[in-house]
N, C-alpha and C positions, 0 to 999 in steps of 0.2 A: 453385420448387413454389409461395411461397407473396408474397403479399403482406404490406404492414407490418403487422406485429403483435406481439402478445407471446403466448407461448404458455403453457398451464400441463398439466400433468402428473395422471390420471385414473386408475383402474382400468379394465383393458378393456372390462367391462362395465356399468361408467357412464352415466349419461342425459346426453346432449348438449344443452346448452341452447341455446332459440333463439336464432339470429341466429350459434353457432359452427360449427366445419367440426375432423373430427377425423382425424384418423390415427395407424397405429401408431408409437411410440418405434422397435424394434427391427425391421425389415422386410425379407427375404429375397425377391434378383429377381437370376438368372441365376445359383444357387448361391450368389451373394453375401452375405453379412450386414453391413449398413449401418446403425447410429444415426444416428435424423435433429438428436438434440440436437446432438453435434459434429462431426456429419458421415465419424466413425472408421467405415474400412471395415477395419482391420486385426485379422488373422485372431487374434492373440494378444489383441487386448484385447475379442472378445466372448468372455465364458464363456457355459460350459453347465453351468445346476445340474440337479442330480437329485437331488431329496431324496425320505425317507419323506413318504408324506402328503400329497406336494405336488405341485402340479403345474409340471413340467417349466416350467425359463425361461431365457433367454438374460440377459444383463445387460451393461451396457460398464463396461470399468475404466477409459476415458478422461476420464471425465466424471461416476465415482461422485463429486468431491470436490462438486456440487450435490446430492446425494443421488442413489439408486440411479436408474437408468433399462434397465426390463427390460420383456420382451418379453410380458409382463400387463399393460403401462399401454400407455394411450393418451394422443397431444396433442391438448388442442381447443381452438383457435387462433381468435382475432378480431382486426379490425382494432384500430387505435385511431380515437379519436375526433377529428375533425379540428380543429382549435382555431382560434379569432377570431383577427386579427392585432389589438392590440390595445398600446396604449403601457403599460412597465412602468419602474414608479419604482424603481432605484439610490440604496440610502441610503449614504453614504458613512461608514464607519466609521473607517476607517484614510487617511491622504492617500499619495498615489505617491510614489516618487521619480521623479526626473527619468528614469532608466533602468527602473524599472519603466513607467511612464508611455507610455516610449519602444517597449517587448517589447509591452503589451497593444495600441500601436494595429499594431502589426506581423501579431499572429495576427486583429484585425480585418481589415487588409487584404489575407491569406490569402483569408481567407471571403469576403471580394467579388471578390477575382478567380476564387473557385472553385476554389480550387488543395483537393487531398486533402489533404494532409499539412505539419503547421509541427513540427519540435522544439523545445521551450526547456530547454536547459541552464541552468540555474543549483544558486545554491551552496545547502545545507541553511541556511535561518534567511532566504533571498531573501525571500520573502514569495509565492513563484509562483504559488499558490489567488486571492491579488487580481489578478494580472496577467490572469487570463482574465474577471472580472467581465464587462469591457466586452462582450466575443464573445458570453459567453450571454448578456446583455440584449440583445443584439441577436436572437439567435438566438429567444427569449423570445421578445421581441416580434413578430417574425415569426410567430407561431402553432405554431414547430416545438418540437420532445423535444428536450431538451438531458440529457447522462448524465455523472456524474462520477464516474470507478473508479478505484479501487487495490487492488491485490494483499494489503494489511491492513488488518484492517477498523476496528484501531484509528485508521487514517488519516483514514476514510470518519464517525468522529466529530467528528474534529476539524474535516473539512471540511461538514460538516453543521452546526454551533454556526456556522460564517462566514458560510455560506448563510442561513441565518437570522437572522441580523443584517442581512444585505442585501438579500435578496429576499423583502420581507414578506410581498408579495402576492402570492406563486408558492405552487401547490400545491408538496409536493414529499414523496418518499418516502426513508429509506433500506434498504436491502438488502443484510444479511451471514447469515451461516447463524443466527445469536447474534439478531437485531433481531426475529423473530415477527411482523415486516411484511408485509402482500399487497398489492402492487403493484394500486392502482386508478384507474389512469391518470392518474398523477403529469405532470407535463410536465419535472419536473426529479426526475433520479431518482442519488443517490448510493450508492456499493457497491461490494462485492467484486465484482472484474474476473469470475468464477466465474457471476455472473448473470445477465451480459449473453448464455450461451448461451441466455436465453428468450426474447429478444428480437431481432425480423428488419424489417430495413430500418425504422427507428425511431428513429435519435436523425440530427439535421442536426451537431450538433455531439457528438462523445464525445470526452473529455479521461481518456487515461491516465494516473495517479499514478504517482510513482516504476516508471517503464515496465522498468528493468533489475532489477527486485526478483525472488525467487521468489516464486511458480512461473511467474505468467505468462512469464520473461524465458526458459524452457525447456519451454513445453506448446505445443504446436500444437494443441491441440482451442480453450487459449484466446484465441491468436492468429484461429483461426480463428471465434471466438463474437465478437468484435472485429470482425471485418469485417463479419460477418453484419448486425451489432446496427447498421451503419452506412446510413444513404440514400446511394444511387446518387452523389448530389451535396453527400456530407455532406464533414466533415471533422474528420479526426483529430488529435488536437492529443499528443503525448505530453510529461510534463517527467518531467525524474532531475536529482538532483545527480552521481550517477558514472556515467554514459555509459562502454561499456567504447572499447577501441582503438579499434577496426572503427568503430563508431560515430563516434566522435572524429573518423577519417582523412575519414571522409563527409561531417562538417558543416564542415572543411577548405577541403576541395575543391569547396562549395558542390553537394551532390546533392540538397539540395530544402531548401526555405524553412527558416530557423531565427532562433533568438535567444539571446543569451548573456548571462549578469547574475553577474560572479565577485565579488561584493560584496551583505553584508548588507543588510535591507532600513535597518537604523541607521544605517550611514556604515559599521560596524566591518568589520577584517577576522575571517576565522573564528580561532578560539585553535588555536596551532603543539602538539599532542601532546607527552607529554613520556616516553622510554620506558625503563624500569628493566627492569633486569636480575634476576631471582630462578628461581633454580635450586632446583631439586625442588621445585615449589609445589606440585607434585599431590600428590607423598607427605605433604606438612606437612596441606593441606586434606583428605586422605581420614583423618588420625587427629586431625580436629577443629580442628585448629590454622590461624591465619593465619600466612602467611610473616612474616618480621621487618619486611619494609620495608612491607608493607601493609600492616601493624599500625600501625607509626610513623606512615605516610600520614595513615588512614582517623581514628587518635588528635586527628590536629592540624587535620584539616578539618570536623572532626564537627558542630562546631559553628558552623562559619562560613556553611553551606547543605546543604541536603537529599546526600545520595549515591546514587548510579547503580553500580551496580555488576555487570558484564558478566563470565559464568564459563560458557564452551563447550560443557558439557552439561547435562541436565537433572540426573542425579545429583548433579552439583556444587551444586546449586541451599540444598537442605535443610545440608549441610554447613558451606557456607559462613553462610547464615542462623545457625546453630546458635554456630560459633567467631567472629560478630559479638554474639550476644549473649552470649555467654560474658565478653566484655572487655570493653565499653560497655554502659553501663547509658542506650540509647533503644533508640527503636522499630523492629524492621526485619521483615522480610517478606522472601518471596520468589515471582516469578513464572517460569509456563514453561506454554508448549503445553498441557502435564499438571496444571496447578492448575486445581481447581473454583472457588478465591476470587479468580481471576485479574483482575477486573473490579472486584471490592472493594479489593482491593488498589492499582490503581492508583488508581482515585477518592479512594482516604489518602490516596495519597502527592503528589495533586493538589493535594488539601485542606490538608497542612503535618503529618497526625495520622503519618504515617511518617517517621521520618529516613532509615530505609536498607534501601532497593528493589536485593534480589539477585536477578537476572534472566538468561535467554538469552535470545537474537538474535529474542522478536516485539517487545521495544523497540526493536529498533535501528532502525524507523525508523515516521511517522506520527503520534511523540506531542511535545508540548512538554510542557517542567515548564518554571517559568518561572528558578528560580534553582537550578541544580543544577550539584555536580562528577561528575565520571565517569572509571570505574576499569576496566579488562578485565584478569582473572586469565586466564595463559595465554594471550597476546596474539597467541602467535607456531603457536596450533594453526589447522589446518587450515577449518576452521568462520570464520579472521577472513580474509578476502581484500581488496583493496585497498579495493573499495567498500561492506565492511562497517564496515569499520575506519575512511572517511571519513563514511559514517553515525551511526554511534557517537557521532564526535567532532560533530559538527552538534548533538548533542542539547547544547550548554554555551554558553551566548550566546548564546543567542535573544533573552532579551527585552532590548527597552532600553534599561529602569531593572535589568539585572542583566546588564550585558556583559561582565562576568571571570569566573572559572572553570577550575579543573584538570581537562586529561583527562593520567591515565596509563596507560597501557601496560605493564601487567607481564610479564613474558615468560621464559622461561626461554632465550631463543637467537632474535636477529634473522632475519627470513624478508625472502625478494623482497618481501611484501604488506606486508610493517611498514614496509622503505623505500620503496617505492612510495606508500605514503597519505602520509608525511612527506613526503616531495619532493614530491607532488602539491598539500598544502596548502600550502605553500611558495612553489611554483609560482603557483596560482591566487592569494597575496596580493599576486603581484609585478604581477599583470595587468591588475589592480584601476582 
């Protein structure tokens, strides 16, 4: 239907600029409704809405994550400009280890062989982003477009900081729900994976960070968006610290080109979490008190370094914040998906203005704090699966200047996920 280009949503009666093409967002063909943004044709996903004093319309629930797609809207589309081939300086901000250089060369080789897929399995803190810079440089120098996406916007911000330091002369844009940025044809796109639904056959190199994370791992529309955003001869690179059991089997069988790195870039092993049994933790928190074992641990470590406390549910964030405030004379704050000051609290924690940060899984991935301890209260909860527990553990000891720290799983009873997470850390440390 379309050639290489980028899509924008407009009202159906809006004027189409010169040089642009338009077509409906939701179209009915042969009695079947289809959303052209996510290619959804599910009857349950295309919803009919009829309200008083308003024109009836259809909208798509599958791609509502990046804004409403209605039958009263249309796409306007134009092709991306052709870029000149030019040398792109790569500013070295860190020295790659021998293993990192090897993986970097393997990805470049996949690009040279015109293969379509490469999987990089590297532990948290291994420096995955830096290993992709050589491939990004090569594609950018050829006058092609590059996208680096992640399911979490915190990860997008961290990548943007690194890219700004390395590709100083390459125009780039950060696209996510809160960025407020508008795509203006930048050669390097950093954003949430949802933003790829706006692009069509645009990127020669497309990197998906945290490829196992929600919502990307379970959303067919997002997988469609990634596939459609890649050029016909492009390379898709998956980065992950926690591939699924099925994916690990595929890697062992050599189903496609892949690379593995089980040591952090500063050469140290991952820290092994400690599990502590805490009975009736939920009831104690509900009354505004920390469990005694949690209280003793926090009192001991809070003077050493900043502390991240993870809880399974949003309603427990404020309860734990109040309990910590009542016990310790430190500045404490809480963040969650519904917290309006989330960005400010994360920034203050990075600056050292907050000592204890209580959070849900919104900080599970994609954030780097130089010197922290981590605790999970209620680690047996179903929210904490093996991958989540590994990602949370990876928040500690990432910085070469601060390689120590503590990770404690406070739980009301051992679960399969807890046992798997502990066993995986020990296994990966032995494989180094």
